[in-house]
C-alpha positions in Angstrom: 12.7 -98.0 86.9 9.9 -99.4 87.2 9.2 -101.7 90.1 6.1 -104.2 90.1 4.6 -105.3 93.4 1.5 -106.6 94.4 -1.8 -104.4 93.1 -3.6 -102.7 95.8 -6.9 -102.1 96.8 -8.6 -100.0 99.3 -9.2 -101.0 102.4 -13.4 -101.2 101.6 -12.0 -103.2 98.8 -11.0 -106.9 98.8 -9.3 -108.2 96.1 -11.9 -109.3 93.2 -12.7 -112.9 92.8 -14.9 -113.5 89.7 -16.3 -110.8 86.4 -19.6 -109.9 88.9 -17.3 -108.4 91.2 -14.4 -107.2 88.5 -17.5 -105.3 87.2 -18.1 -103.9 90.4 -14.9 -103.1 92.1 -14.9 -101.5 88.4 -18.0 -99.5 88.3 -17.6 -98.5 92.0 -13.9 -97.8 92.3 -12.5 -96.7 89.1 -15.2 -95.4 88.1 -15.4 -92.9 90.5 -12.0 -91.6 90.5 -12.6 -91.0 86.7 -14.9 -89.4 87.4 -12.7 -88.0 89.8 -9.9 -86.8 87.2 -12.9 -85.8 85.3 -14.1 -83.0 88.1 -10.2 -81.9 88.2 -10.1 -81.6 85.1 -13.1 -80.1 85.0 -12.2 -77.4 87.3 -8.1 -76.9 86.0 -9.8 -76.1 82.5 -11.5 -73.4 83.9 -9.5 -71.6 86.2 -6.9 -71.6 82.8 -10.0 -70.3 81.5 -10.2 -67.6 84.2 -6.3 -66.9 83.9 -6.4 -66.5 80.7 -9.5 -63.3 81.2 -7.2 -62.1 83.5 -4.0 -62.0 82.4 -5.4 -61.4 78.5 -7.3 -57.9 81.4 -3.9 -56.9 82.8 -3.0 -56.8 78.9 -5.1 -54.7 77.6 -5.4 -52.2 80.7 -1.4 -52.5 80.7 -1.6 -51.8 77.0 -4.0 -48.7 77.9 -1.5 -47.5 80.5 1.1 -47.5 77.5 -1.1 -45.1 75.8 -1.6 -42.8 78.8 2.0 -43.1 79.5 3.0 -41.8 75.7 0.0 -39.4 76.1 1.7 -37.4 79.1 5.5 -37.7 77.8 4.3 -36.1 74.3 2.0 -33.1 76.8 5.4 -33.0 78.6 7.7 -32.6 75.4 4.9 -29.3 73.9 5.5 -28.0 77.5 9.1 -28.2 77.3 8.7 -26.7 73.4 6.4 -23.9 75.0 8.9 -22.9 78.0 11.6 -23.2 75.8 10.0 -20.3 73.5 9.5 -18.7 76.0 12.6 -18.2 77.4 14.2 -17.1 74.4 11.2 -14.4 73.8 12.2 -13.0 77.7 16.5 -13.4 76.6 14.7 -11.2 73.0 12.9 -8.4 75.3 15.6 -8.5 77.9 18.1 -7.2 75.0 16.2 -5.4 73.3 14.8 -3.4 76.4 18.8 -3.1 77.2 19.6 -2.3 73.9 16.5 0.3 74.0 18.2 1.5 77.3 22.0 2.5 75.7 19.2 4.3 72.9 17.8 6.3 74.9 21.3 7.3 77.0 22.9 7.8 73.5 19.3 10.5 73.0 20.2 11.9 76.6 23.3 12.6 75.6 22.7 14.5 72.5 20.1 15.7 74.1 22.4 17.6 76.3 25.2 18.3 73.5 23.0 19.8 71.7 21.0 22.1 74.6 24.8 23.5 75.2 25.3 24.2 71.3 21.7 25.8 71.9 23.4 28.1 75.1 26.1 28.3 73.3 24.8 29.6 70.0 22.1 31.6 72.2 24.9 33.8 73.7 26.4 34.2 69.6 23.3 35.7 69.3 22.5 37.9 72.4 26.0 39.5 70.9 24.6 41.1 67.6 21.8 44.3 68.6 19.3 44.9 66.0 19.0 48.9 65.6 
């Protein structure tokens, strides 16, 4: 709802009485307001352009940050794979060492057994005398 009231004139201006006063009123009051409106519009446009520039820079920096994070993620994944492979290698070497230890133990037992057999064989051989 629009309520229409009497026209407002700033205290420095009086209600125009004739065409010349009307033109002076338009020139002094209305044009000054219009020029202020244009100036304000230019300021808003400049502010929007600056904000747009800052947002583009922010978007570019965000994209670069995302790319860096992706690179770090890939590097961490590669390190995880290397650690897993190293752990498997350590487990494999440990299993081989345990197996080798058992086999060396088995060889030691066989050597002891062979020493016993050699000792008995030597005793049997010593029973025979050569004449």
